[in-house]
C-alpha positions in Angstrom: 75.2 67.5 109.2 76.5 64.2 110.5 77.7 63.7 114.0 81.3 63.2 112.9 81.2 66.5 111.0 79.9 68.4 114.1 82.6 66.7 116.2 85.3 67.7 113.7 84.1 71.4 113.7 84.1 71.5 117.5 87.6 70.0 117.7 88.9 72.5 115.1 87.2 75.3 117.0 88.9 74.3 120.3 92.3 73.9 118.6 91.9 77.4 117.0 91.0 78.9 120.3 94.0 77.3 122.0 96.4 78.6 119.3 94.8 82.1 119.5 95.1 82.2 123.3 98.8 81.0 123.1 99.6 83.6 120.4 98.1 86.5 122.4 99.8 85.3 125.6 103.2 85.2 123.9 102.6 88.6 122.3 101.9 90.1 125.7 105.0 88.5 127.2 107.1 89.8 124.3 105.8 93.4 125.0 106.7 93.1 128.6 110.2 91.9 127.7 110.9 95.0 125.5 111.3 97.5 128.3 114.0 99.5 126.6 111.7 100.5 123.9 108.9 101.4 126.3 111.3 103.4 128.5 112.4 105.3 125.5 108.8 106.0 124.4 108.0 107.0 127.9 110.9 109.5 128.0 109.9 110.9 124.6 106.3 111.3 125.8 107.3 113.0 129.0 109.5 115.4 127.0 106.7 116.2 124.7 104.3 116.8 127.6 106.8 119.2 129.2 107.3 121.1 126.0 103.5 121.4 125.6 103.1 122.6 129.2 105.9 125.2 128.7 104.3 126.5 125.5 100.9 126.6 127.2 102.3 128.8 130.0 103.8 131.2 127.5 100.6 131.4 125.5 98.5 132.0 128.7 100.7 135.1 129.5 99.9 136.8 126.2 97.2 139.4 126.3 95.8 140.9 123.1 94.8 144.5 122.9 91.5 144.6 121.1 90.6 148.3 121.5 91.9 149.0 118.0 88.9 147.2 116.5 86.5 149.4 118.4 88.1 152.7 117.4 86.4 155.1 114.9 89.4 155.0 112.6 89.2 151.3 112.2 85.5 151.1 111.7 85.7 153.9 109.1 87.9 151.8 106.9 86.2 150.8 103.6 87.1 148.4 100.8 87.7 150.3 97.6 89.0 147.3 95.6 87.2 146.8 92.3 84.7 143.9 91.8 86.1 141.0 89.8 85.0 140.8 86.2 82.4 138.3 85.3 83.9 135.0 84.0 82.6 131.8 82.7 82.2 129.1 85.3 83.4 125.6 84.3 81.7 123.2 81.9 78.0 122.9 81.2 78.1 119.3 82.4 80.9 118.6 84.9 80.1 114.9 84.7 80.5 114.6 81.0 83.7 112.9 79.6 86.6 115.2 79.1 86.4 114.8 75.3 83.3 117.0 75.3 85.0 119.9 77.0 85.6 121.6 73.6 82.0 122.7 73.5 81.1 126.1 74.9 79.5 126.2 78.3 75.9 127.4 78.3 75.2 130.6 80.1 71.9 130.8 82.1 
């Protein structure tokens, strides 16, 4: 690469860095100037935190009675529901195009 090409790249890099620094500096200044939005967001955040803390206090006061799970009546319970009937499961090749779904799936 020629000396003038290197100089051009260096100058373009410096100009880009200066513009990027200016852009980020002005964005930071714009954020500082918008205090009404940040005050509103802070208020909403504080309200949400207070709501969360109040709900946590309510949940911490709840005690669950678990003795029922240890009783003989509960442990004697049995499931008398019938087993589901056997059924065919999907296609023989799930990766095949959908036009081949008309074929019967193979049973092992």
